[in-house]
Structure formats: C-alpha cells, structure tokens
C-alpha positions as CSV (number, residue, x, y, z in Angstrom):
1,W,-15.3,-4.3,11.8
2,I,-14.7,-7.7,12.6
3,S,-15.9,-9.0,16.2
4,V,-13.7,-12.0,18.0
5,R,-14.2,-13.8,20.5
6,R,-11.8,-15.0,21.7
7,D,-11.1,-18.2,24.4
8,D,-11.8,-15.5,27.5
9,D,-15.2,-15.9,26.1
10,K,-14.6,-11.4,26.2
11,I,-15.6,-10.1,22.5
12,Y,-12.9,-8.4,20.6
13,K,-13.7,-5.7,17.5
14,F,-10.7,-4.9,14.5
15,K,-10.4,-2.9,11.4
16,E,-8.6,-3.9,8.9
17,G,-5.4,-1.0,9.9
18,D,-6.0,-3.8,13.2
19,F,-3.9,-6.6,11.5
20,K,-0.8,-5.5,12.7
21,R,-1.7,-5.7,16.2
22,L,-2.2,-9.1,16.6
23,R,-1.2,-12.4,17.5
24,L,-0.4,-14.0,14.3
25,Q,-2.1,-17.5,16.6
26,D,-5.5,-14.8,15.9
27,I,-4.8,-14.1,12.3
28,E,-5.1,-17.9,11.7
29,D,-8.1,-19.1,13.7
30,M,-9.5,-15.9,11.2
31,L,-8.3,-18.0,8.3
32,L,-9.9,-20.7,9.1
33,L,-12.9,-19.4,9.8
34,L,-13.3,-18.4,6.2
35,V,-12.2,-21.6,5.1
36,Q,-14.5,-22.7,7.0
37,G,-17.5,-21.0,6.3
38,K,-18.3,-19.9,10.1
39,L,-18.5,-16.2,8.5
40,S,-21.8,-16.9,8.4
41,N,-23.0,-13.6,10.1
42,L,-20.8,-11.6,7.0
43,T,-22.3,-11.3,3.3
44,V,-21.0,-12.2,0.7
45,K,-19.3,-8.9,-0.2
46,E,-17.5,-8.8,2.5
47,R,-16.5,-12.0,3.4
48,F,-14.1,-12.0,-0.7
49,S,-12.6,-8.4,1.3
50,F,-11.8,-9.9,4.5
51,N,-10.0,-12.5,2.8
52,V,-8.5,-10.9,0.2
53,S,-7.3,-8.6,3.0
54,L,-6.4,-11.6,5.2
55,R,-4.4,-12.9,2.0
56,M,-3.3,-10.0,1.3
57,F,-1.5,-9.3,4.8
58,T,-0.5,-12.9,5.6
59,R,1.5,-11.9,2.4
60,S,3.4,-8.8,3.2
61,I,4.3,-11.3,6.4
62,V,5.7,-14.6,4.8
63,I,7.3,-11.6,2.4
64,Q,9.0,-9.4,5.2
65,R,10.5,-12.8,7.7
66,R,12.2,-13.7,4.1
67,V,14.0,-10.0,4.3
68,E,14.9,-10.6,7.8
69,D,16.2,-14.7,6.3
70,L,18.5,-12.6,4.3
C-alpha cells in the first residue's frame, strides 16, 4: 500500500491496481515525489517496484491516447 496526503490533508491509501481510478494529476505528483527522492519511507526495492509500476501505467496512458487520436 502507498499512503499519500492530498491538498485536503487527508491520507489516502492505494495500491497498484488503483492507479486507473486516480486522477492524472495524482500520478504526476507521485512521479515527481519519486524523482525528487522524497519517498524515504519506502525501501529501495519498494521504490524500484513503484517506479516500474508508475512507468508502465503512464506508458499505457500514452498508448491509449495515441490510439484514440487515430
């Protein structure tokens, strides 16, 4: 599970399967936190897995949008 605090100061928990239900802005924010190294509560292995999951998800979004544009 990943815990995220949003603008409303509430903590939301989600897992990889929940990515498609999140707003695109949430995904961008998580990628930014990962790149900035601010996910210090995760182990190196967890950060790596999280990075792979986010990259795969963002690639699927890009592919889906390109197909829709055809």
